[in-house]
C-alpha positions in Angstrom: 0.0 0.1 -0.1 1.1 2.8 -0.8 2.6 6.2 1.5 0.4 9.0 2.3 1.1 12.4 1.8 0.8 14.8 5.2 -1.0 17.3 3.6 -0.8 20.2 6.5 -3.0 21.1 9.3 -5.5 24.6 9.2 -3.8 25.8 11.9 -0.2 24.7 11.6 1.7 27.4 10.7 4.8 26.5 7.6 8.0 27.0 8.4 8.9 31.3 7.7 10.5 31.1 3.5 12.7 34.2 6.0 16.1 31.9 5.5 15.4 30.4 1.8 14.8 34.6 0.2 18.0 35.9 1.7 16.9 39.2 3.0 13.3 39.9 2.1 10.4 40.8 4.4 8.2 37.7 5.4 4.7 39.1 4.8 1.7 37.3 7.2 -1.5 38.4 7.1 -4.4 37.6 8.6 -8.1 39.5 6.3 -7.5 43.1 6.5 -7.3 43.0 10.6 -4.1 42.1 11.0 -0.6 41.8 9.7 2.5 40.9 10.7 5.8 41.8 9.0 9.0 39.7 10.0 12.6 40.7 8.5 11.7 44.8 10.0 14.5 47.2 10.8 12.0 49.8 12.2 8.6 52.1 12.1 9.4 55.2 9.6 5.6 56.5 10.3 2.7 55.4 13.0 -0.4 57.3 13.3 -3.8 55.8 12.9 -4.5 56.8 8.9 -1.0 54.9 8.3 2.6 53.0 8.7 5.5 53.1 6.8 8.4 50.2 8.7 11.4 49.7 7.3 13.0 46.1 5.6 15.8 45.4 4.4 14.9 46.0 0.6 11.8 48.2 1.2 9.1 50.4 2.6 5.9 48.9 3.2 4.0 51.0 3.6 0.0 49.8 5.5 -2.9 52.7 5.3 -6.5 52.5 7.2 -8.0 52.9 9.5 -7.9 52.5 13.8 -4.2 52.0 13.1 -2.6 50.9 15.6 1.3 48.8 16.8 0.3 45.5 18.2 3.9 44.3 18.8 7.0 45.5 18.2 9.6 43.2 18.8 14.0 44.0 16.7 13.0 42.4 13.7 9.2 42.1 13.3 6.1 44.2 13.7 2.1 43.6 14.6 -0.3 45.7 12.9 -3.6 45.6 13.6 -6.6 47.8 12.3 -8.6 48.7 9.4 -6.3 48.1 7.0 -7.0 49.4 2.6 -4.6 50.1 1.0 -0.5 48.0 2.0 2.2 49.2 -0.7 6.2 48.8 -1.5 8.0 51.5 -1.2 11.9 52.0 -3.1 
């Protein structure tokens, strides 16, 4: 009998491709309400309608309503709010 391939569960987080992509940021979105950016090098702008995150390769701009930074660490930023627009600035 052939072996069955294991398919990841819905709640299981896949390994971060950050190591495979070098210095590219890794962005994870939960709808348009929560965003996690791994590979951040700093927050450039923060107010309730706009947040700009610096990464090694680009600046990522998030626009919306009720935007808040829920968690900031040395390389990860978590944003909550109603996100309406995402731009990648070089």
